[in-house]
N, CA, C and O atoms as a DFTB+ gen file, in Angstrom:
316 C
 N C O
     1  1     -29.940      20.489      -1.302
     2  2     -29.526      20.022       0.002
     3  2     -28.142      20.611       0.296
     4  3     -27.163      20.281      -0.374
     5  1     -28.076      21.448       1.263
     6  2     -26.822      22.109       1.621
     7  2     -26.040      21.250       2.612
     8  3     -26.604      20.586       3.482
     9  1     -24.748      21.290       2.446
    10  2     -23.879      20.577       3.377
    11  2     -23.452      21.539       4.460
    12  3     -23.062      22.673       4.180
    13  1     -23.525      21.092       5.676
    14  2     -23.081      21.918       6.800
    15  2     -21.588      22.197       6.651
    16  3     -20.830      21.278       6.342
    17  1     -21.152      23.413       6.857
    18  2     -19.718      23.700       6.775
    19  2     -18.891      22.790       7.679
    20  3     -17.767      22.426       7.333
    21  1     -19.439      22.423       8.826
    22  2     -18.682      21.570       9.726
    23  2     -18.441      20.192       9.106
    24  3     -17.384      19.601       9.327
    25  1     -19.401      19.668       8.331
    26  2     -19.217      18.390       7.651
    27  2     -18.115      18.514       6.596
    28  3     -17.277      17.624       6.451
    29  1     -18.129      19.597       5.884
    30  2     -17.099      19.864       4.875
    31  2     -15.735      19.951       5.552
    32  3     -14.774      19.315       5.119
    33  1     -15.663      20.730       6.594
    34  2     -14.395      20.897       7.315
    35  2     -13.884      19.583       7.877
    36  3     -12.677      19.342       7.903
    37  1     -14.797      18.733       8.327
    38  2     -14.397      17.437       8.875
    39  2     -13.848      16.503       7.796
    40  3     -12.947      15.708       8.062
    41  1     -14.387      16.599       6.588
    42  2     -13.976      15.665       5.538
    43  2     -12.719      16.112       4.786
    44  3     -12.049      15.285       4.168
    45  1     -12.396      17.388       4.829
    46  2     -11.267      17.885       4.035
    47  2      -9.912      17.279       4.408
    48  3      -9.125      17.032       3.495
    49  1      -9.582      17.025       5.655
    50  2      -8.290      16.383       5.940
    51  2      -8.165      15.007       5.293
    52  3      -7.094      14.655       4.800
    53  1      -9.226      14.235       5.288
    54  2      -9.192      12.910       4.659
    55  2      -9.043      13.033       3.146
    56  3      -8.305      12.269       2.524
    57  1      -9.734      13.983       2.568
    58  2      -9.632      14.204       1.118
    59  2      -8.214      14.653       0.768
    60  3      -7.626      14.149      -0.189
    61  1      -7.668      15.582       1.520
    62  2      -6.311      16.067       1.270
    63  2      -5.289      14.946       1.419
    64  3      -4.343      14.872       0.634
    65  1      -5.456      14.086       2.397
    66  2      -4.535      12.970       2.600
    67  2      -4.606      11.994       1.424
    68  3      -3.581      11.494       0.959
    69  1      -5.819      11.729       0.952
    70  2      -5.988      10.825      -0.189
    71  2      -5.335      11.416      -1.439
    72  3      -4.638      10.714      -2.172
    73  1      -5.558      12.695      -1.677
    74  2      -4.965      13.343      -2.847
    75  2      -3.441      13.340      -2.775
    76  3      -2.776      13.202      -3.802
    77  1      -2.889      13.489      -1.597
    78  2      -1.430      13.441      -1.431
    79  2      -0.902      12.056      -1.793
    80  3       0.159      11.935      -2.406
    81  1      -1.635      11.017      -1.418
    82  2      -1.232       9.655      -1.763
    83  2      -1.262       9.448      -3.280
    84  3      -0.346       8.859      -3.854
    85  1      -2.320       9.936      -3.916
    86  2      -2.440       9.824      -5.372
    87  2      -1.284      10.572      -6.040
    88  3      -0.667      10.068      -6.977
    89  1      -1.003      11.770      -5.551
    90  2       0.077      12.567      -6.125
    91  2       1.426      11.849      -5.996
    92  3       2.216      11.848      -6.940
    93  1       1.692      11.246      -4.851
    94  2       2.947      10.503      -4.677
    95  2       3.042       9.338      -5.662
    96  3       4.097       9.102      -6.249
    97  1       1.945       8.619      -5.840
    98  2       1.939       7.489      -6.768
    99  2       2.168       7.947      -8.202
   100  3       2.935       7.330      -8.940
   101  1       1.511       9.017      -8.589
   102  2       1.673       9.547      -9.947
   103  2       3.098      10.065     -10.146
   104  3       3.719       9.787     -11.172
   105  1       3.612      10.803      -9.188
   106  2       4.981      11.323      -9.303
   107  2       6.002      10.198      -9.400
   108  3       6.926      10.263     -10.211
   109  1       5.839       9.180      -8.584
   110  2       6.770       8.049      -8.604
   111  2       6.715       7.336      -9.959
   112  3       7.750       6.958     -10.508
   113  1       5.513       7.158     -10.489
   114  2       5.358       6.502     -11.786
   115  2       5.932       7.374     -12.899
   116  3       6.595       6.870     -13.806
   117  1       5.683       8.661     -12.831
   118  2       6.216       9.583     -13.842
   119  2       7.745       9.556     -13.828
   120  3       8.379       9.531     -14.883
   121  1       8.320       9.560     -12.652
   122  2       9.776       9.567     -12.532
   123  2      10.395       8.314     -13.136
   124  3      11.432       8.386     -13.795
   125  1       9.765       7.176     -12.915
   126  2      10.359       5.915     -13.363
   127  2       9.911       5.451     -14.744
   128  3      10.590       4.629     -15.359
   129  1       8.779       5.957     -15.250
   130  2       8.224       5.374     -16.472
   131  2       7.788       6.377     -17.546
   132  3       7.031       6.001     -18.441
   133  1       8.226       7.614     -17.493
   134  2       7.874       8.572     -18.549
   135  2       8.308       8.033     -19.901
   136  3       9.420       7.530     -20.061
   137  1       7.405       8.148     -20.874
   138  2       7.723       7.735     -22.230
   139  2       7.637       6.241     -22.481
   140  3       7.879       5.799     -23.605
   141  1       7.304       5.456     -21.480
   142  2       7.187       4.003     -21.638
   143  2       5.806       3.665     -22.222
   144  3       4.913       4.512     -22.214
   145  1       5.624       2.446     -22.723
   146  2       4.328       2.047     -23.298
   147  2       3.187       2.202     -22.277
   148  3       3.352       1.970     -21.080
   149  1       2.039       2.600     -22.803
   150  2       0.866       2.862     -21.960
   151  2       0.528       1.683     -21.045
   152  3       0.293       1.884     -19.854
   153  1       0.500       0.476     -21.570
   154  2       0.095      -0.668     -20.747
   155  2       1.039      -0.865     -19.571
   156  3       0.605      -1.205     -18.471
   157  1       2.323      -0.653     -19.801
   158  2       3.295      -0.779     -18.715
   159  2       3.095       0.324     -17.681
   160  3       3.092       0.070     -16.476
   161  1       2.929       1.547     -18.170
   162  2       2.723       2.681     -17.264
   163  2       1.457       2.475     -16.444
   164  3       1.450       2.711     -15.236
   165  1       0.395       2.039     -17.093
   166  2      -0.881       1.833     -16.399
   167  2      -0.713       0.812     -15.274
   168  3      -1.176       1.041     -14.157
   169  1      -0.060      -0.303     -15.560
   170  2       0.136      -1.338     -14.544
   171  2       0.973      -0.818     -13.377
   172  3       0.643      -1.057     -12.216
   173  1       2.046      -0.113     -13.689
   174  2       2.915       0.430     -12.638
   175  2       2.157       1.455     -11.797
   176  3       2.311       1.497     -10.577
   177  1       1.343       2.277     -12.448
   178  2       0.557       3.279     -11.722
   179  2      -0.457       2.615     -10.799
   180  3      -0.618       3.036      -9.653
   181  1      -1.133       1.595     -11.280
   182  2      -2.098       0.870     -10.441
   183  2      -1.389       0.287      -9.218
   184  3      -1.903       0.371      -8.102
   185  1      -0.222      -0.298      -9.424
   186  2       0.539      -0.858      -8.317
   187  2       1.002       0.230      -7.344
   188  3       0.986       0.029      -6.130
   189  1       1.412       1.374      -7.875
   190  2       1.842       2.491      -7.014
   191  2       0.672       3.011      -6.185
   192  3       0.839       3.329      -5.007
   193  1      -0.501       3.098      -6.790
   194  2      -1.691       3.531      -6.048
   195  2      -2.027       2.531      -4.943
   196  3      -2.394       2.924      -3.836
   197  1      -1.902       1.252      -5.240
   198  2      -2.154       0.228      -4.223
   199  2      -1.142       0.341      -3.091
   200  3      -1.500       0.219      -1.919
   201  1       0.113       0.573      -3.437
   202  2       1.162       0.698      -2.420
   203  2       0.910       1.899      -1.508
   204  3       1.278       1.879      -0.333
   205  1       0.287       2.933      -2.047
   206  2      -0.034       4.132      -1.263
   207  2      -1.374       3.995      -0.546
   208  3      -1.785       4.905       0.174
   209  1      -2.055       2.873      -0.735
   210  2      -3.404       2.672      -0.204
   211  2      -4.344       3.744      -0.741
   212  3      -5.163       4.307      -0.015
   213  1      -4.196       4.008      -2.050
   214  2      -5.009       5.036      -2.710
   215  2      -5.666       4.464      -3.961
   216  3      -5.836       5.176      -4.950
   217  1      -6.034       3.198      -3.927
   218  2      -6.589       2.562      -5.110
   219  2      -8.006       3.021      -5.450
   220  3      -8.519       2.687      -6.518
   221  1      -8.636       3.771      -4.573
   222  2      -9.991       4.267      -4.844
   223  2      -9.923       5.532      -5.681
   224  3     -10.195       6.633      -5.203
   225  1      -9.553       5.345      -6.946
   226  2      -9.477       6.439      -7.906
   227  2     -10.335       6.019      -9.097
   228  3     -10.304       4.859      -9.510
   229  1     -11.090       6.948      -9.641
   230  2     -11.941       6.666     -10.786
   231  2     -11.070       6.080     -11.912
   232  3     -10.036       6.660     -12.244
   233  1     -11.463       4.959     -12.497
   234  2     -10.639       4.321     -13.528
   235  2     -10.240       5.257     -14.673
   236  3      -9.121       5.172     -15.180
   237  1     -11.140       6.140     -15.080
   238  2     -10.820       7.068     -16.167
   239  2      -9.699       8.028     -15.767
   240  3      -8.915       8.454     -16.616
   241  1      -9.620       8.364     -14.497
   242  2      -8.551       9.249     -14.016
   243  2      -7.216       8.504     -14.061
   244  3      -6.202       9.074     -14.464
   245  1      -7.212       7.252     -13.654
   246  2      -5.995       6.447     -13.719
   247  2      -5.549       6.323     -15.172
   248  3      -4.365       6.470     -15.474
   249  1      -6.488       6.054     -16.069
   250  2      -6.164       5.938     -17.490
   251  2      -5.591       7.237     -18.032
   252  3      -4.634       7.220     -18.806
   253  1      -6.161       8.347     -17.636
   254  2      -5.678       9.656     -18.115
   255  2      -4.257       9.924     -17.625
   256  3      -3.399      10.343     -18.402
   257  1      -4.008       9.684     -16.336
   258  2      -2.655       9.851     -15.798
   259  2      -1.673       8.939     -16.534
   260  3      -0.587       9.373     -16.917
   261  1      -2.054       7.678     -16.729
   262  2      -1.168       6.719     -17.401
   263  2      -0.860       7.172     -18.824
   264  3       0.281       7.069     -19.274
   265  1      -1.857       7.665     -19.525
   266  2      -1.648       8.137     -20.898
   267  2      -0.715       9.343     -20.911
   268  3       0.193       9.417     -21.739
   269  1      -0.935      10.285     -19.998
   270  2      -0.070      11.467     -19.941
   271  2       1.368      11.079     -19.634
   272  3       2.294      11.617     -20.241
   273  1       1.567      10.168     -18.716
   274  2       2.915       9.730     -18.353
   275  2       3.560       9.014     -19.537
   276  3       4.732       9.234     -19.841
   277  1       2.796       8.166     -20.194
   278  2       3.309       7.415     -21.330
   279  2       3.705       8.339     -22.482
   280  3       4.706       8.106     -23.159
   281  1       2.921       9.375     -22.693
   282  2       3.168      10.293     -23.807
   283  2       4.185      11.370     -23.490
   284  3       4.618      12.086     -24.393
   285  1       4.580      11.505     -22.222
   286  2       5.567      12.539     -21.872
   287  2       6.962      12.051     -22.231
   288  3       7.240      10.853     -22.185
   289  1       7.833      12.979     -22.588
   290  2       9.195      12.590     -22.960
   291  2       9.925      11.929     -21.803
   292  3       9.678      12.238     -20.638
   293  1      10.816      11.024     -22.135
   294  2      11.610      10.334     -21.121
   295  2      12.435      11.319     -20.305
   296  3      12.832      11.000     -19.184
   297  1      12.702      12.500     -20.835
   298  2      13.482      13.501     -20.094
   299  2      12.757      13.959     -18.847
   300  3      13.373      14.579     -17.979
   301  1      11.465      13.676     -18.727
   302  2      10.702      14.032     -17.538
   303  2      11.197      13.270     -16.313
   304  3      10.914      13.665     -15.182
   305  1      11.929      12.188     -16.528
   306  2      12.416      11.367     -15.421
   307  2      13.362      12.142     -14.527
   308  3      13.442      11.870     -13.329
   309  1      14.073      13.095     -15.084
   310  2      15.057      13.833     -14.287
   311  2      14.405      14.892     -13.393
   312  3      15.101      15.510     -12.587
   313  1      13.126      15.114     -13.506
   314  2      12.442      16.150     -12.740
   315  2      12.504      15.918     -11.278
   316  3      11.969      16.712     -10.504
């Protein structure tokens, strides 16, 4: 089943806007919580996604981001 290019073109602005919200939430969490315990990072990330109205993210993706942020050195905060 092929998708009409016009349907794809119509949906891309919404997808791009959602991804920008996710990126802002992840960046904000990384800046404030790099190197912190996973459970804390995960909670802060979930709250940041909610604040961006971007909570519709696959749970495994949220977990992966939280783990990466938790495992990154605290020096990442200065980025």
